[in-house]
C-alpha positions in Angstrom: 97.1 33.9 13.8 100.2 34.9 15.6 101.3 38.5 16.1 100.5 41.7 17.9 97.3 42.4 15.9 95.2 40.7 18.6 96.0 43.5 21.1 95.2 47.1 21.9 98.1 48.5 23.9 97.3 51.1 26.6 100.4 53.0 27.5 100.7 54.7 30.9 101.8 58.3 30.7 103.3 60.0 33.7 106.6 61.5 34.9 108.2 58.1 34.6 107.6 58.2 30.8 111.4 58.3 29.9 112.1 55.4 32.2 109.2 53.4 30.7 110.5 54.0 27.2 113.8 52.3 28.1 112.0 49.3 29.5 109.8 49.1 26.3 112.8 49.1 24.0 114.2 45.9 25.5 111.2 43.6 25.2 109.7 41.8 22.2 106.3 42.2 20.6 103.0 41.1 22.2 101.7 37.7 20.9 98.2 36.6 19.9 97.7 32.9 19.0 94.3 31.7 17.9 93.9 28.0 17.4 90.4 27.3 18.8 87.7 28.9 16.6 84.5 27.6 18.1 82.4 28.5 21.1 81.4 26.0 23.8 77.8 25.9 25.0 78.0 25.7 28.8 77.2 27.8 31.8 80.4 26.8 33.7 84.0 27.8 33.5 87.3 26.6 35.1 89.9 29.3 35.8 93.5 28.6 36.8 95.6 31.5 38.0 99.4 31.0 38.6 102.7 32.8 38.9 104.9 30.4 37.0 108.2 31.9 38.3 109.6 33.1 34.9 108.5 29.9 33.1 109.8 27.4 35.7 106.2 26.3 36.6 105.3 23.1 34.7 102.2 24.6 33.0 101.9 22.0 30.2 102.0 19.2 32.8 99.4 20.9 35.0 96.9 21.5 32.1 97.4 17.9 31.0 96.4 16.8 34.5 93.3 19.0 34.3 92.4 17.4 31.0 92.9 13.9 32.5 90.5 14.7 35.4 93.1 14.7 38.1 91.5 17.7 39.9 87.8 16.6 39.8 87.7 16.9 43.6 88.0 20.7 43.1 85.1 20.8 40.6 87.5 20.7 37.7 85.4 18.7 35.2 87.8 18.1 32.2 84.9 18.7 29.8 84.4 22.3 30.9 86.2 25.2 29.1 89.4 26.3 30.8 91.0 29.7 31.1 94.6 30.1 32.4 95.7 33.4 33.9 99.5 33.5 34.1 102.0 35.8 35.7 105.8 35.8 35.0 105.2 33.9 31.8 108.5 33.4 29.9 108.9 34.0 26.1 111.9 33.9 23.8 111.8 34.8 20.1 113.4 37.0 17.5 111.2 40.0 18.3 113.2 40.4 21.6 116.2 42.7 20.8 119.5 40.8 20.7 121.2 43.3 23.0 120.1 45.5 25.8 119.6 49.1 24.9 120.6 51.5 27.7 119.6 51.0 31.4 116.3 49.4 32.2 116.5 49.6 35.9 116.5 46.6 38.2 115.9 43.5 36.1 116.3 40.0 37.6 118.1 37.4 35.5 116.0 34.4 34.4 118.2 32.0 36.3 119.1 28.4 35.7 116.9 25.4 35.0 114.2 24.6 32.4 111.8 27.3 31.5 108.6 26.8 29.4 108.0 29.3 26.6 104.4 30.3 27.0 103.9 30.6 23.2 105.2 27.1 22.6 103.1 25.8 25.5 99.9 27.4 24.1 100.5 25.9 20.7 101.3 22.4 22.1 98.2 22.5 24.3 96.0 23.9 21.5 94.9 26.9 23.6 94.3 30.5 22.4 96.8 33.0 23.8 97.3 36.6 24.5 100.7 37.5 25.9 102.2 40.9 26.7 105.8 41.3 27.9 106.6 43.5 30.9 110.3 43.3 31.2 113.5 41.7 29.7 115.3 38.9 31.5 118.7 40.6 31.8 121.1 40.0 28.9 119.2 36.8 27.8 117.2 37.3 24.6 113.8 36.7 26.3 111.2 38.5 28.3 108.5 37.9 30.8 105.0 39.2 31.4 101.4 38.3 31.8 99.3 35.9 29.7 95.9 34.5 29.1 95.5 31.0 27.7 92.0 29.8 26.9 90.0 27.0 25.3 87.4 29.7 24.4 88.1 32.3 21.7 89.7 35.4 23.1 88.4 38.8 21.9 88.9 42.5 22.5 92.4 42.0 24.1 94.2 44.9 25.9 97.7 45.2 27.3 97.5 47.7 30.2 100.7 49.3 31.2 100.7 50.1 34.9 102.3 53.1 36.6 106.1 52.5 36.9 107.2 51.8 40.5 110.1 49.3 40.6 109.7 47.4 37.3 107.6 47.8 34.2 104.3 45.9 34.7 101.8 45.2 31.9 98.4 43.5 32.7 96.6 41.5 30.0 92.8 41.6 29.5 90.5 39.8 27.0 86.9 38.9 26.7 85.3 35.5 26.3 81.7 34.4 25.7 80.3 31.6 27.7 76.8 30.6 26.6 74.8 33.8 27.1 77.4 35.4 29.4 80.2 37.7 28.2 82.9 38.2 30.7 86.3 39.9 30.9 89.5 38.1 32.0 92.5 39.9 33.5 96.0 38.6 34.4 98.1 41.1 36.4 101.2 41.3 38.7 101.9 44.2 41.0 105.3 45.4 42.2 106.6 43.9 45.5 108.3 47.2 46.5 109.6 50.5 45.2 113.1 51.7 44.5 115.0 53.6 47.3 113.9 57.2 47.4 110.8 56.7 45.2 107.6 58.5 46.3 105.7 55.2 46.0 107.3 52.6 48.3 105.8 49.2 48.8 102.2 49.3 49.7 101.8 52.9 48.3 103.1 51.8 44.9 100.8 48.8 44.8 97.9 51.1 45.6 98.7 53.3 42.7 99.0 50.3 40.4 95.8 48.7 41.7 93.8 51.9 41.3 95.0 52.3 37.7 94.2 48.7 36.9 90.7 48.9 38.4 90.0 52.1 36.5 91.2 50.6 33.2 89.2 47.4 33.2 85.5 47.6 32.2 82.7 45.1 32.2 79.9 43.8 34.4 81.6 40.4 34.9 85.4 40.4 35.4 87.6 37.6 36.6 91.0 38.9 37.9 93.9 36.5 38.5 96.9 38.3 40.0 100.0 38.2 42.1 99.1 41.3 44.0 102.2 41.1 46.3 100.1 42.3 49.2 102.6 41.9 52.0 100.1 43.3 54.5 97.2 41.4 53.0 93.7 43.0 53.1 95.0 45.8 55.3 96.6 47.3 52.2 95.0 50.2 50.3 95.4 48.2 47.0 93.0 45.6 48.4 90.5 48.3 49.5 90.6 49.9 46.0 89.8 46.6 44.3 87.1 45.9 46.8 85.6 49.4 46.2 85.7 48.6 42.5 83.4 45.5 43.2 85.9 42.7 43.3 85.4 39.9 45.8 87.4 36.7 46.7 85.3 33.9 45.3 81.6 33.7 45.4 80.5 34.4 48.1 83.5 36.3 49.4 85.3 34.2 52.1 88.7 34.2 53.9 90.7 31.4 52.3 91.5 28.3 54.4 95.2 28.4 53.4 97.8 30.7 55.0 100.0 31.2 52.0 100.2 31.1 48.3 103.9 32.1 48.0 105.9 28.9 48.7 109.2 30.7 49.6 110.2 32.4 52.8 108.4 34.3 54.2 105.2 32.4 53.3 102.5 34.9 52.5 99.2 35.1 50.6 100.2 37.0 47.5 98.1 35.4 44.8 94.4 36.0 44.3 91.5 35.0 42.1 88.9 37.8 42.3 85.6 38.3 40.6 83.3 41.3 39.9 79.7 40.3 39.3 77.6 43.5 39.1 74.3 41.9 38.2 74.4 38.6 40.1 75.0 36.3 37.1 77.3 34.0 39.0 75.2 31.1 40.6 78.2 29.7 42.6 81.9 29.7 42.6 84.8 28.6 44.8 88.5 29.2 44.8 91.0 26.5 45.8 94.7 26.3 46.2 96.5 23.4 44.4 99.2 21.5 46.3 101.7 19.2 44.6 102.4 17.5 47.9 99.4 16.6 50.2 101.3 18.2 53.2 102.6 21.1 51.1 106.2 20.0 51.3 109.1 20.2 48.8 111.1 23.1 47.5 108.6 24.1 44.8 105.0 23.6 43.7 104.8 22.1 40.2 108.1 23.8 39.6 107.1 27.3 40.8 107.6 29.2 44.0 103.9 30.0 44.0 100.8 27.8 44.4 98.3 27.7 41.5 94.8 28.8 42.3 91.8 27.0 40.7 88.2 28.1 40.6 85.0 26.8 39.0 82.3 29.4 38.3 78.8 28.4 37.5 76.6 31.1 35.9 72.8 31.5 35.8 71.4 30.9 32.3 70.0 34.0 30.7 
């Protein structure tokens, strides 16, 4: 099935409503693709979270490497179910309006170079998909947003519109069943900064968005993959709000060994894989950064300006 019927859209209503309406008019429809009908009996799950830089990241290539066992050293057994949480996914189809209607604020152009369409990639890899657009790519008939791809069936999907700061942001959430465990997946992307004169600038805007996201996602076990854009790291209020909502970095919570996930300048830790486990169902888990070059060199990482994060979570049987 392909279409918007796999989604429940949660609009954000505030004094930015009129601005949000302009952003909404210029994107296409959400997409649900279901190609894998069966459950997989296992107590382990692989999760990849990645900002693919408006489709420049070579997602199909990376998933193919997972399936070939190239990342076994990170616990990525190719026989385990895989979930992919994507930020800045690129999509182009006829649901995107041919022309831009009115002003949509500051929208970056898609730029040059090859871009993978997340819907086409999901179909070619035989993965289920939930994609929700956040914003248009300038005059180009395409949009970008967050997506979840999964070898497990995706259920009860939500597109969660965040408070408008700089650009329209829509998180994606869906549930999967893993053996006796039902868990919720979330892919999100917070704003890097606010527009001049806005009451929510930078960290303040991210705190508002993080608080809204935390209050909108329910479930005892939640895995959140996100580009949080935390320029000040764990000193930001956005991080504290997520921590207060029960999210931790990996299992158990640890400070990562790497010093950046954003591969551009300045190099910062912007990307996170967080988990909320209210009843101790996770037996063990570990988050790793993937590097294309062993010494982290080169202009991009698998085509993106962000490193992918990979985690394996093992759950206690019921």
